[in-house]
C-alpha positions as CSV (number, residue, x, y, z in Angstrom):
1,M,-8.0,34.5,41.9
2,K,-8.2,31.4,39.7
3,S,-9.8,28.2,40.8
4,P,-7.4,25.9,42.8
5,V,-6.1,22.9,40.8
6,F,-7.8,20.3,43.0
7,A,-11.0,22.1,43.6
8,A,-12.9,19.9,41.2
9,L,-11.6,16.8,43.0
10,S,-12.5,17.9,46.5
11,G,-15.8,19.6,45.4
12,A,-16.6,23.3,45.3
13,V,-19.7,25.6,45.6
14,T,-20.6,29.0,44.2
15,V,-22.5,31.1,46.7
16,I,-24.3,34.4,46.7
17,V,-23.6,36.6,49.8
18,R,-26.5,38.8,50.8
19,G,-26.7,41.6,53.5
20,G,-24.2,42.6,56.2
21,A,-20.7,43.7,55.3
22,S,-19.6,41.6,52.5
23,E,-16.2,43.3,52.2
24,K,-15.5,42.7,55.9
25,L,-16.5,39.0,55.3
26,I,-13.9,38.7,52.5
27,N,-11.2,40.1,54.8
28,E,-12.1,37.9,57.6
29,L,-12.1,34.8,55.4
30,S,-8.7,35.8,54.1
31,G,-7.4,36.1,57.7
32,R,-8.8,32.6,58.5
33,E,-7.0,31.2,55.4
34,I,-10.3,30.3,53.7
35,E,-9.5,30.4,50.0
36,T,-12.1,32.0,47.7
37,W,-12.0,32.7,44.0
38,D,-14.2,34.2,41.3
39,V,-15.2,37.0,43.7
40,K,-17.4,39.6,41.9
41,P,-20.0,42.2,43.1
42,L,-23.6,41.9,42.1
43,P,-26.5,44.4,42.0
44,N,-28.2,45.4,45.3
45,G,-24.9,45.1,47.2
46,N,-24.8,41.3,46.9
47,M,-21.6,39.4,46.1
48,E,-20.8,36.1,44.4
49,M,-17.8,33.9,45.2
50,S,-16.6,30.3,45.0
51,L,-14.9,28.1,47.7
52,T,-14.3,24.5,48.5
53,V,-16.9,22.4,50.2
54,K,-14.6,22.0,53.2
55,D,-14.3,25.7,53.7
56,F,-18.0,26.2,53.1
57,F,-18.8,24.5,56.3
58,R,-16.3,26.8,58.1
59,L,-18.3,29.9,57.1
60,R,-20.8,30.1,60.0
61,P,-18.7,31.9,62.6
62,S,-17.7,34.6,60.0
63,L,-21.3,35.0,58.8
64,K,-22.6,35.6,62.4
65,R,-19.8,38.2,63.0
66,T,-20.5,40.1,59.7
67,G,-24.3,39.6,59.6
68,C,-24.1,38.1,56.1
69,R,-26.2,35.3,54.7
70,V,-25.2,32.9,51.9
71,H,-27.2,31.1,49.2
72,V,-25.8,28.2,47.3
73,K,-26.0,28.9,43.5
74,R,-24.0,26.0,42.1
75,R,-22.4,22.8,43.2
76,Y,-19.7,21.0,41.2
77,G,-16.8,18.7,41.5
78,L,-16.2,15.0,42.0
79,P,-18.2,14.4,45.2
80,F,-21.4,15.9,43.6
81,L,-20.8,13.9,40.4
82,M,-20.6,10.7,42.5
83,V,-23.9,11.6,44.3
84,R,-25.6,12.1,41.0
85,L,-24.3,8.9,39.6
86,W,-25.3,6.9,42.7
87,R,-28.9,8.2,42.3
88,R,-28.8,6.8,38.8
89,K,-26.7,3.7,39.6
90,W,-28.9,1.3,37.6
91,F,-28.6,3.4,34.5
92,V,-24.9,3.7,35.0
93,L,-24.5,0.0,35.6
94,G,-26.5,-0.8,32.5
95,F,-24.5,1.5,30.4
96,A,-21.2,0.1,31.7
97,L,-22.5,-3.4,31.1
98,F,-23.5,-2.5,27.6
99,M,-20.1,-1.0,26.9
100,A,-18.4,-4.1,28.3
101,V,-20.5,-6.3,26.0
102,I,-19.6,-4.2,23.0
103,F,-16.0,-4.2,23.8
104,S,-16.0,-8.0,24.3
105,L,-17.7,-8.5,21.0
106,S,-15.1,-6.4,19.3
107,Q,-12.5,-8.7,20.6
108,L,-13.9,-11.8,18.9
109,V,-13.3,-13.0,15.4
110,W,-16.7,-12.9,13.5
111,D,-15.7,-13.7,10.0
112,I,-12.9,-15.4,8.1
113,E,-12.6,-14.7,4.3
114,V,-10.6,-16.8,1.9
115,K,-9.6,-15.2,-1.4
116,G,-7.2,-15.8,-4.2
117,N,-7.6,-19.6,-4.2
118,V,-8.7,-21.4,-7.4
119,K,-7.7,-25.0,-7.0
120,I,-7.5,-25.2,-3.3
121,A,-11.0,-25.5,-1.6
122,D,-12.1,-22.9,1.0
123,E,-12.8,-25.8,3.4
124,D,-9.2,-27.0,3.3
125,V,-8.0,-23.5,4.0
126,L,-10.5,-23.0,6.9
127,N,-9.6,-26.4,8.4
128,A,-5.9,-25.6,8.4
129,A,-6.7,-22.2,10.0
130,R,-8.7,-23.9,12.7
131,E,-5.9,-26.2,13.5
132,E,-3.8,-23.0,14.1
133,G,-6.5,-21.6,16.5
134,M,-8.1,-19.3,14.0
135,Y,-11.9,-19.7,13.7
136,P,-15.1,-17.7,14.2
137,F,-15.8,-16.6,17.8
138,Q,-12.2,-17.0,18.8
139,W,-10.7,-14.3,21.0
140,I,-8.5,-12.0,19.0
141,F,-5.8,-11.8,21.7
142,K,-5.4,-15.5,21.6
143,L,-4.5,-15.6,17.9
144,P,-0.9,-16.3,17.1
145,K,1.1,-13.6,15.4
146,Q,0.1,-13.0,11.7
147,D,3.6,-13.9,10.3
148,K,3.5,-17.1,12.2
149,L,0.0,-17.9,11.0
150,S,1.0,-17.2,7.4
151,A,4.1,-19.5,7.6
152,E,2.1,-22.4,9.2
153,L,-0.7,-22.1,6.6
154,N,1.8,-22.0,3.8
155,R,3.4,-25.2,5.2
156,K,0.1,-27.0,5.7
157,L,-1.5,-26.1,2.3
158,P,0.3,-27.9,-0.5
159,G,0.2,-26.1,-3.8
160,T,0.6,-22.6,-2.3
161,S,3.5,-20.3,-2.9
162,W,2.4,-17.6,-0.5
163,V,-0.2,-17.2,2.2
164,G,-1.0,-13.9,3.8
165,V,-3.1,-13.3,6.9
166,S,-4.5,-9.8,7.7
167,R,-7.1,-8.5,10.2
168,T,-9.5,-5.6,9.8
169,G,-11.6,-5.2,12.9
170,T,-13.4,-8.5,13.7
171,K,-12.7,-9.9,10.1
172,I,-9.7,-11.9,9.1
173,S,-8.6,-12.3,5.5
174,I,-6.6,-15.2,4.3
175,E,-5.1,-14.4,0.8
176,I,-3.8,-17.4,-1.2
177,V,-1.3,-17.3,-4.0
178,E,-1.2,-20.7,-5.6
179,A,2.0,-22.1,-7.0
180,T,2.2,-22.3,-10.7
181,Q,2.2,-25.8,-11.8
182,P,3.9,-26.8,-15.1
183,K,1.4,-27.8,-17.7
184,E,1.3,-31.5,-18.2
185,Q,2.0,-32.3,-21.8
186,Q,-0.8,-34.3,-23.2
187,L,0.2,-37.3,-25.2
188,L,-1.7,-37.0,-28.5
189,S,-2.2,-39.8,-31.0
190,P,-1.9,-39.1,-34.7
191,R,-5.1,-37.4,-36.0
192,H,-6.7,-35.5,-39.0
193,L,-8.4,-32.2,-39.0
194,V,-11.9,-32.7,-40.6
195,S,-14.8,-30.3,-41.3
196,T,-17.5,-29.8,-38.8
197,A,-20.1,-28.8,-41.4
198,D,-20.8,-28.3,-45.1
199,A,-18.9,-25.1,-45.9
200,V,-16.9,-23.1,-48.4
201,V,-13.3,-22.7,-47.3
202,T,-12.2,-19.0,-46.8
203,Y,-8.9,-19.6,-44.9
204,I,-6.5,-22.5,-44.2
205,Y,-3.3,-22.6,-42.3
206,A,-1.5,-26.0,-41.7
207,E,1.0,-25.8,-39.0
208,K,1.6,-29.5,-39.0
209,G,0.1,-32.0,-41.4
210,Q,-0.8,-32.1,-45.1
211,P,-3.5,-29.7,-46.3
212,E,-6.1,-31.5,-48.5
213,V,-8.2,-28.5,-49.5
214,K,-7.6,-24.8,-50.5
215,K,-9.4,-21.5,-50.3
216,N,-12.8,-21.4,-52.0
217,D,-13.2,-25.2,-52.1
218,R,-16.6,-26.5,-51.1
219,V,-16.3,-29.2,-48.4
220,R,-18.7,-31.7,-46.8
221,K,-19.1,-32.4,-43.1
222,G,-16.5,-34.9,-42.0
223,Q,-14.2,-34.3,-45.0
224,I,-10.4,-34.2,-44.2
225,L,-9.1,-30.7,-44.3
226,I,-5.6,-31.3,-43.0
227,S,-4.3,-34.9,-43.1
228,G,-2.4,-36.5,-40.3
229,I,-0.3,-38.5,-42.8
230,Q,2.6,-36.5,-44.0
231,G,5.5,-37.9,-46.0
232,G,4.4,-41.5,-45.2
233,Q,4.3,-40.8,-41.4
234,R,1.5,-40.3,-39.1
235,V,1.5,-36.9,-37.3
236,V,-0.8,-34.9,-35.0
237,S,-2.4,-32.3,-37.4
238,K,-2.4,-28.7,-36.3
239,G,-3.7,-25.7,-38.0
240,E,-6.8,-23.4,-38.5
241,V,-9.4,-23.7,-41.1
242,K,-12.3,-21.2,-41.6
243,G,-15.2,-21.4,-43.9
244,I,-18.6,-20.0,-44.7
245,V,-21.5,-22.0,-43.1
246,W,-25.2,-21.5,-43.4
247,H,-27.3,-21.8,-40.3
248,E,-31.1,-22.0,-40.6
249,Y,-33.1,-20.7,-37.6
250,N,-36.8,-21.1,-36.8
251,I,-37.6,-18.0,-34.7
252,E,-40.7,-17.4,-32.6
253,V,-41.2,-14.0,-30.9
254,P,-44.4,-12.8,-29.0
255,L,-45.7,-9.4,-29.8
256,V,-46.3,-8.6,-26.1
257,R,-43.3,-8.6,-23.8
258,K,-43.8,-8.9,-20.0
259,Q,-41.5,-6.9,-17.7
260,Q,-41.3,-6.5,-13.9
261,V,-41.3,-2.8,-12.8
262,Y,-41.5,-1.0,-9.4
263,T,-44.8,0.8,-8.7
264,G,-43.3,3.2,-6.1
265,E,-45.2,1.7,-3.1
266,K,-43.0,0.4,-0.4
267,K,-42.8,-0.6,3.3
268,E,-39.8,-0.2,5.4
269,R,-38.7,-2.3,8.4
270,G,-36.0,-1.7,10.9
271,Y,-34.0,-4.3,12.9
272,L,-31.3,-4.2,15.5
273,Y,-28.9,-7.0,14.5
274,F,-26.4,-8.7,16.6
275,G,-24.2,-11.2,14.8
276,K,-26.6,-13.3,12.8
277,T,-29.6,-12.5,15.0
278,A,-31.9,-9.6,14.2
279,I,-34.7,-8.1,16.4
280,Q,-37.4,-6.1,14.5
281,L,-38.0,-2.6,16.1
282,S,-40.1,-0.9,13.4
283,G,-42.3,-1.5,10.4
284,Y,-44.5,-4.2,12.0
285,G,-47.3,-5.7,9.9
286,K,-47.3,-7.6,6.7
287,A,-46.9,-5.7,3.4
288,A,-50.1,-6.0,1.5
289,F,-48.3,-6.4,-1.9
290,E,-49.1,-9.2,-4.3
291,D,-45.7,-9.1,-5.8
292,A,-42.7,-7.5,-4.1
293,Q,-38.9,-7.4,-4.0
294,V,-36.9,-7.0,-0.8
295,L,-33.8,-4.9,-0.5
296,T,-31.6,-5.1,2.6
297,E,-29.0,-2.7,3.8
298,F,-26.7,-3.0,6.8
299,D,-25.3,-0.1,8.9
300,P,-22.9,-1.5,11.5
301,L,-21.6,0.4,14.4
302,T,-17.9,1.5,14.1
303,W,-15.3,2.3,16.6
304,R,-12.3,3.9,15.0
305,S,-11.5,1.6,12.1
306,L,-13.3,-1.4,13.6
307,K,-16.7,-2.5,12.3
308,L,-18.6,-4.0,15.2
309,P,-20.9,-7.1,14.7
310,I,-23.9,-5.0,15.9
311,G,-25.8,-2.3,14.1
312,W,-29.0,-1.3,12.3
313,M,-30.5,-3.3,9.4
314,S,-33.1,-1.6,7.2
315,E,-35.3,-3.7,4.9
316,K,-37.3,-2.1,2.1
317,V,-40.2,-4.1,0.6
318,L,-40.8,-2.6,-2.9
319,E,-44.0,-3.4,-4.7
320,T,-43.6,-4.7,-8.2
321,A,-46.0,-5.1,-11.1
322,E,-45.9,-6.9,-14.4
323,L,-45.9,-4.5,-17.3
324,E,-46.9,-5.5,-20.8
325,I,-45.0,-3.9,-23.6
326,K,-46.5,-4.2,-27.0
327,L,-44.0,-4.7,-29.9
328,S,-44.6,-3.9,-33.5
329,K,-44.0,-6.7,-36.0
330,K,-40.8,-5.0,-37.0
331,Q,-39.5,-4.8,-33.4
332,A,-40.4,-8.4,-32.6
333,A,-38.7,-9.6,-35.8
334,S,-35.6,-7.6,-34.9
335,D,-35.5,-9.0,-31.4
336,G,-35.8,-12.6,-32.7
337,I,-33.0,-12.1,-35.2
338,E,-30.6,-10.6,-32.6
339,R,-31.3,-13.4,-30.2
340,A,-30.4,-16.0,-33.0
341,K,-27.2,-14.1,-33.7
342,R,-26.2,-14.2,-30.0
343,D,-26.8,-17.9,-30.1
344,I,-24.6,-18.4,-33.1
345,L,-21.7,-16.5,-31.7
346,A,-22.0,-18.3,-28.3
347,K,-22.0,-21.8,-30.0
348,N,-19.2,-21.2,-32.5
349,G,-16.7,-19.3,-30.3
350,T,-14.4,-16.3,-30.9
351,G,-13.5,-15.3,-34.4
352,T,-17.1,-16.1,-35.6
353,V,-18.4,-13.4,-38.0
354,I,-22.1,-13.2,-39.3
355,L,-21.8,-12.1,-42.9
356,N,-25.4,-12.0,-44.0
357,Q,-28.9,-13.0,-43.2
358,K,-32.0,-13.7,-45.2
359,I,-35.6,-14.2,-44.1
360,L,-37.0,-17.2,-45.9
361,H,-40.5,-17.1,-44.4
362,E,-42.4,-14.9,-42.1
363,K,-45.9,-14.8,-40.7
364,T,-47.9,-13.5,-37.7
365,D,-50.3,-15.8,-35.8
366,N,-51.8,-15.9,-32.3
367,G,-50.0,-12.9,-31.1
368,K,-46.5,-14.1,-32.3
369,V,-44.2,-13.6,-35.1
370,Y,-42.8,-16.7,-36.8
371,M,-39.8,-16.6,-39.1
372,K,-37.4,-18.9,-40.8
373,V,-34.0,-17.1,-41.2
374,L,-30.9,-18.2,-43.1
375,F,-27.6,-16.8,-41.6
376,E,-24.4,-16.8,-43.6
377,V,-21.5,-17.2,-41.1
378,E,-17.7,-17.3,-41.3
379,Q,-16.4,-19.6,-38.5
380,N,-13.9,-22.2,-37.5
381,I,-14.8,-25.5,-39.3
382,S,-12.1,-27.9,-38.2
383,E,-12.2,-30.6,-35.5
384,E,-9.8,-33.4,-34.6
385,L,-10.3,-37.0,-35.8
386,P,-8.0,-39.6,-34.5
387,I,-6.3,-41.9,-37.1
388,V,-7.3,-45.5,-36.3
């Protein structure tokens, strides 16, 4: 027969029956209403069966009458489990305490992230959240409902059109959508558009104001390009003027470039971290590297979708060395010219086009290449000049 439903709760044993009349023992136990199961014959005339602990202590009279002996093969069930746990009570207590600490830590707010804000300072958002009871190391179950938090933060933070609050594990995210403010119309006084450099005009478009030059005209720095006096009235000149400007650069490039590289040697350290505290468990000793770079990785414990504030932190100390790369004269000159081009584009804004370049002078001295280069550039050449 099958094991009784509550056998594991009351405790059960599996015994080996030796000698005597085992069949007679089974019949007698059945007559005394001692329930057995998993009864099966074994070699040498032995027999194996299972019964409850309570019935095991009622076997003695039947064993005497049938001349059988029993040997306990296995004990199982709740009573035996409790005995084993009691023998290891300090281990069980420590494990239970550890799980209680982990569960408690997972019920705390460990980090609050603010995103989406541009004009509103993070401190203002965090202060408003604190007033609503939302701050690091606060119990999660004490937090108000998220829709209520969103509404209160939206009310307390001027300049927001929407505030969303969401929680992922022990981290809370506050997403800000700032209200679009109408642009303030700047009051401009009448002004000219004048040239920023000596140039040859390649393009002119006057949206407002009187154009004073035309395409292919050579202009001087400070010369009026679009006048702010139109039809006898003063206006705010608007428009775009492009021209060819010549930029002269003195370039100096070393023939040996120094670069940091990894040597392949490394030292690893391991830490058990808890919040912002880390305890080193492996990789003791100082890394004997003259130059090194440290890379850190975090592997937090997870429970379902929750990331707990405890886990393993690995730290890799990678040895670096300074590598010297020798450049040819041609490579050094090319690098210097490219660097000058990037500087021209950065200084003169979008729409700038480098049309041509000419090396006026070049020499090599003391491990460096010296050049004087003239760049022909098409760029915006207009700037505002108020009319006094």
